[in-house]
C-alpha positions as CSV (number, residue, x, y, z in Angstrom):
1,M,0.0,0.0,0.0
2,M,2.8,2.3,0.8
3,K,4.5,1.6,-2.4
4,I,1.3,2.4,-4.5
5,S,0.8,5.7,-2.7
6,F,4.5,6.5,-3.2
7,I,4.2,5.8,-6.9
8,A,0.9,7.8,-7.1
9,V,2.5,10.8,-5.5
10,W,5.5,10.7,-7.9
11,L,3.1,10.3,-10.9
12,L,1.1,13.3,-9.7
13,L,4.3,15.3,-9.3
14,A,5.5,14.3,-12.7
15,A,2.2,15.2,-14.3
16,G,2.3,18.6,-12.5
17,A,5.8,19.2,-13.7
18,V,4.7,18.3,-17.3
19,A,1.7,20.6,-17.1
20,A,3.9,23.4,-15.7
21,M,6.4,23.0,-18.5
22,F,3.6,23.1,-21.1
23,H,2.2,26.2,-19.5
24,I,5.6,28.0,-19.4
25,T,6.3,27.0,-23.0
26,F,3.0,28.5,-24.2
27,E,3.5,31.6,-22.2
28,V,7.0,32.0,-23.6
29,E,5.7,31.5,-27.2
30,K,3.0,34.1,-26.5
31,L,5.5,36.6,-25.2
32,E,7.8,36.0,-28.2
33,A,4.9,36.7,-30.5
34,R,4.2,39.9,-28.7
35,L,7.8,40.9,-28.9
36,H,7.8,40.1,-32.7
37,D,4.7,42.3,-33.2
38,T,6.2,45.1,-31.1
39,N,9.4,45.0,-33.2
40,R,7.4,45.1,-36.4
41,Q,5.5,48.0,-35.1
42,I,8.7,49.8,-34.1
43,V,10.1,49.3,-37.7
44,R,6.8,50.6,-39.2
45,E,7.0,53.7,-36.9
46,L,10.7,54.3,-37.8
47,E,9.8,54.1,-41.5
48,T,6.9,56.6,-40.9
49,I,9.3,58.9,-39.1
50,H,11.8,58.7,-42.0
51,V,9.0,59.5,-44.5
52,L,7.8,62.4,-42.4
53,Q,11.3,63.8,-42.1
54,A,11.8,63.6,-45.9
55,E,8.4,65.4,-46.4
56,W,9.4,68.0,-43.8
57,S,12.7,68.6,-45.6
58,Y,11.0,68.8,-49.0
59,L,8.4,71.3,-47.7
60,N,10.9,73.5,-45.9
61,R,13.2,74.1,-48.9
62,P,14.2,77.8,-48.9
63,Q,13.2,78.3,-52.6
64,R,9.7,76.9,-51.9
65,L,9.2,79.0,-48.7
66,Q,10.4,82.1,-50.6
67,S,8.0,81.6,-53.4
68,L,5.1,80.9,-51.0
69,S,6.0,84.1,-48.9
70,R,6.0,86.2,-52.1
71,E,2.6,84.6,-53.2
72,L,0.8,84.6,-49.9
73,L,2.4,87.6,-48.1
74,P,2.9,90.2,-50.9
75,N,3.1,93.1,-48.5
76,L,5.6,91.6,-46.1
77,L,8.9,93.5,-46.1
78,P,12.3,92.4,-44.9
79,V,13.2,93.4,-41.3
80,A,14.9,96.7,-41.1
81,S,18.0,97.2,-39.0
82,T,16.3,100.0,-37.1
83,Q,13.9,97.4,-35.7
84,F,16.7,95.8,-33.6
85,I,18.0,97.3,-30.3
86,T,20.6,96.1,-27.8
87,F,20.0,95.0,-24.3
88,A,21.6,98.2,-23.1
89,H,18.6,100.2,-24.6
90,L,16.0,98.1,-22.9
91,P,14.4,99.6,-19.7
92,K,15.5,98.2,-16.4
93,R,13.0,96.3,-14.3
94,G,11.0,98.7,-12.1
95,E,12.2,101.7,-14.0
96,V,9.3,104.1,-14.6
97,G,10.9,106.7,-16.8
98,G,12.3,104.1,-19.2
99,A,9.0,102.2,-19.7
100,I,8.0,101.8,-23.3
101,D,4.5,103.4,-23.9
102,A,4.0,102.2,-27.4
103,P,5.7,99.6,-29.6
104,A,8.4,101.0,-31.9
105,V,6.9,99.3,-34.9
106,A,3.3,99.3,-35.9
107,P,1.6,95.9,-36.2
108,A,1.0,94.6,-39.7
109,R,-2.3,95.5,-41.2
110,Y,-4.4,93.2,-43.3
111,S,-5.9,94.7,-46.4
112,P,-7.8,92.2,-48.5
113,A,-7.3,92.6,-52.2
114,A,-10.2,92.3,-54.6
115,N,-8.9,88.9,-55.8
116,S,-6.9,87.5,-52.9
117,T,-5.2,84.2,-53.6
118,V,-4.6,81.6,-51.0
119,G,-2.6,78.5,-52.0
120,G,-2.8,79.4,-55.7
121,R,-6.6,79.7,-55.6
122,V,-8.6,82.9,-56.0
123,Q,-10.8,83.5,-52.9
């Protein structure tokens, strides 16, 4: 009787070990599949980033920006050297007499033309 219970305990332990091994094996396979999917997603994202950087470089070409600024901002003038000042000319904090009452440069004004164009289309 002792021998049968001893064998039964060992068989149960062996069956439990086999079940645990199968469970661990399936968990590892599931985690490897997740890792593979995550790596594929990372590669797709890197490719997307590469494409977006190429598009950004294409859209920010100086010639294109210059032609767009001429077309869409016809009244925009280059910055004059008189619009710049040094730090020495700025009023000190708490200084009342040196406070600036009005901006040195007037804000840009919008004057809609009869046939204004936006993006090459007449509005």
